[in-house]
N, C-alpha and C positions, 0 to 999 in steps of 0.2 A: 724343548720349548712347550710341548703339550703338558708336561708335568708342572711346569711353572704356572701356566694358565689355570690348570686344575687346582693348584694350591691357592692361587689368588681368589678364584671363584669360591672355594670352600671357606676361606676366611671371610669373604664378603657375605656369603649366605649365613654364616654363623653370627656375624655382626648384625645383620638385618633381623635375624630370628630373635635376637635379644633386645630389640629396640623398645618394646613395651613390657615393662615389668612392674607388677604390683606386689607389694610385700605386706603381709599381715604380721605385726610384731607386737606381742602382748595385747591383743585385741585392738590395736591401732592400725589404720590403713595408711600406707605410704606408696606414692608413685615414685619409682626410681628412674632417673634418666638413663637412656641407653648407654651413654658413655661410661657410667659408673660400673657397669658390668663388662662392656666390650673391651675397654682399655686394659684392665687387669688380666682378662683372659688372653688377649693378644700378647701382653708382656710375658705371661707364664709360658705360652707356646714358643715365643722367641727364645727365652732362656733355655727351655728344654731342647730346642733345635740347636742352639749354639753348643750346648753340652754334648749332644749327640755327634755333631760334625767335627768336634775337636779331637775325637778319638782316632787312633791308628789301629787297623785291624790286621789279623794274620790269617792267611789261607790255611785250611786244614790239610790240603793236598800237598802243595809245594812249599809251605812254610814261608812264603814271601810276605813281607809287610807292605801295606799300602794304605793310603788315605782316600777313600772314595769321594765322589762329588756329592754335594748336599742332596740333590734330587734322587740319587741312587739310595742313599741311606734313609731318607724320609719315607720312601714308599715301600720298602721291603719289610718282610716279616722279621720279628725278633722274638727270642726266648731268653730271658735273663740278660746276660752280657753278650750274647751272640746274635748276629744279624745274618740273614740270608742274603748274601751278596755274591756277585760274579767277580772272581779274581781277575785283575787285568793282565797278569802274567800267564797263567795256565788256562784261563777262560773257563774254569770249572765253577759251577754254582754250588754253594754250600753254606753252612752256618759258620761264619768266620768269627773268631774270638777276638776280644779286645786285647791288644798287646800291652803288657804292663811294664 
């Protein structure tokens, strides 16, 4: 539950920080509304999140395949196609590879 609240607070802070945006384009000044920037950023983050959680991972130790919960995947380290996740079967933490 703590990670859910942290994610919501992060998205809210990001949206608030983008509320006032002024753009200079070819020596012309434009005031851009907050939603023009916030909505595409949130959509891009949601698409990336859906792509990440739709994957199945394989433990490097016991070779078990599993699909972790979204909050486990979103908050862990990653390098390339591997994510640092705790295996639900053997309880070992390691860089689990995406099962192809």
